[in-house]
C-alpha positions in Angstrom: 51.8 4.9 -36.2 52.9 8.4 -36.5 51.9 9.3 -33.1 53.9 6.5 -31.6 56.9 7.5 -33.7 56.5 11.1 -32.4 56.1 9.9 -28.7 59.3 7.8 -29.0 61.2 10.8 -30.5 59.9 13.1 -27.7 61.0 10.5 -25.0 64.3 10.2 -26.4 64.8 14.0 -26.6 63.7 14.6 -23.0 66.0 12.0 -21.7 68.8 13.8 -23.5 68.0 17.0 -21.6 68.6 15.7 -18.1 69.7 18.2 -15.6 73.1 17.9 -14.0 71.9 18.3 -10.6 68.4 17.3 -9.2 68.6 19.6 -6.0 68.8 23.5 -6.7 69.7 26.2 -4.4 66.4 27.9 -4.8 64.3 24.8 -3.4 66.7 24.5 -0.4 66.6 28.1 0.7 65.9 28.5 4.2 65.8 24.8 5.0 68.4 22.6 6.7 69.5 20.1 4.3 71.4 16.9 5.4 74.4 16.5 3.2 74.8 13.2 1.2 77.9 11.1 1.6 80.5 11.9 -0.9 80.5 8.4 -2.4 76.6 8.5 -2.9 77.1 11.9 -4.7 79.7 10.4 -6.8 77.7 7.3 -7.8 74.7 9.5 -8.6 76.9 11.7 -10.8 78.3 8.4 -12.5 74.8 7.1 -13.0 73.5 10.4 -14.5 76.5 10.6 -16.8 76.0 7.0 -18.0 72.2 7.6 -18.6 72.9 10.7 -20.5 75.4 8.9 -22.8 72.9 6.1 -23.3 70.1 8.8 -24.3 72.6 10.4 -26.7 73.3 7.1 -28.3 69.6 6.6 -28.7 69.2 10.0 -30.1 71.9 9.3 -32.8 69.8 6.2 -33.7 66.5 7.9 -34.1 67.0 8.4 -37.9 67.5 4.6 -38.3 64.4 3.9 -36.3 62.2 6.3 -38.3 63.6 4.8 -41.5 62.8 1.2 -40.2 59.1 2.4 -39.3 58.8 3.9 -42.8 60.1 0.7 -44.4 57.7 -1.5 -42.3 54.7 1.0 -43.4 55.5 0.7 -46.9 55.8 -3.0 -46.8 52.4 -3.4 -45.2 50.9 -1.1 -47.8 52.5 -3.0 -50.8 51.2 -6.3 -49.3 47.7 -4.9 -49.1 47.9 -3.6 -52.6 49.2 -6.9 -53.8 46.3 -8.8 -52.1 43.8 -6.5 -53.6 45.1 -6.8 -57.1 45.2 -10.7 -56.6 41.7 -10.8 -55.5 40.7 -8.6 -58.5 42.5 -10.8 -61.0 41.0 -14.0 -59.5 37.6 -12.4 -60.0 38.3 -11.4 -63.6 39.6 -15.0 -64.4 36.3 -16.8 -63.3 34.4 -18.2 -66.1 31.1 -16.4 -66.7 28.2 -16.8 -69.3 28.8 -13.2 -70.3 32.1 -11.3 -70.4 33.1 -9.4 -67.4 33.5 -6.1 -69.5 31.6 -4.9 -72.5 32.8 -1.9 -74.4 30.7 -0.2 -77.0 32.0 2.6 -79.2 30.1 4.7 -81.7 30.6 8.1 -83.1 28.9 10.0 -80.3 29.6 8.2 -77.2 31.6 5.2 -75.7 29.7 3.0 -73.3 31.4 1.0 -70.7 29.4 -1.9 -69.1 29.0 -2.9 -66.4 29.3 0.3 -64.5 31.3 0.8 -61.4 28.5 -0.3 -58.9 27.9 -3.5 -60.9 31.7 -4.4 -60.9 31.8 -3.7 -57.2 28.8 -5.9 -56.7 30.5 -8.7 -58.5 33.7 -8.3 -56.6 
């Protein structure tokens, strides 16, 4: 999940760093370049400006996106925890000939029966 969020953040940040012009003078040096019509240049500039404004709006919403992912992750973890506790409680409520837990206390030691492995086997 973290890698997906990181990729989304990187993509949004890259889109915000769009260059104003795709053609640079260095790449055209020594070559004859056919000029684009003025209306095409204007349309491309308007499109670039629009895409840049959309990218900036997306960048402003990134913190809400990260917060949403965080809430969704926490909700899934709470659901998993709740299901685990419910399963454990159902197991404890089953009727058995002997009790599920037996604690013996004397002056030198305290014994807890069954041990962890036996409890896990029961569950």
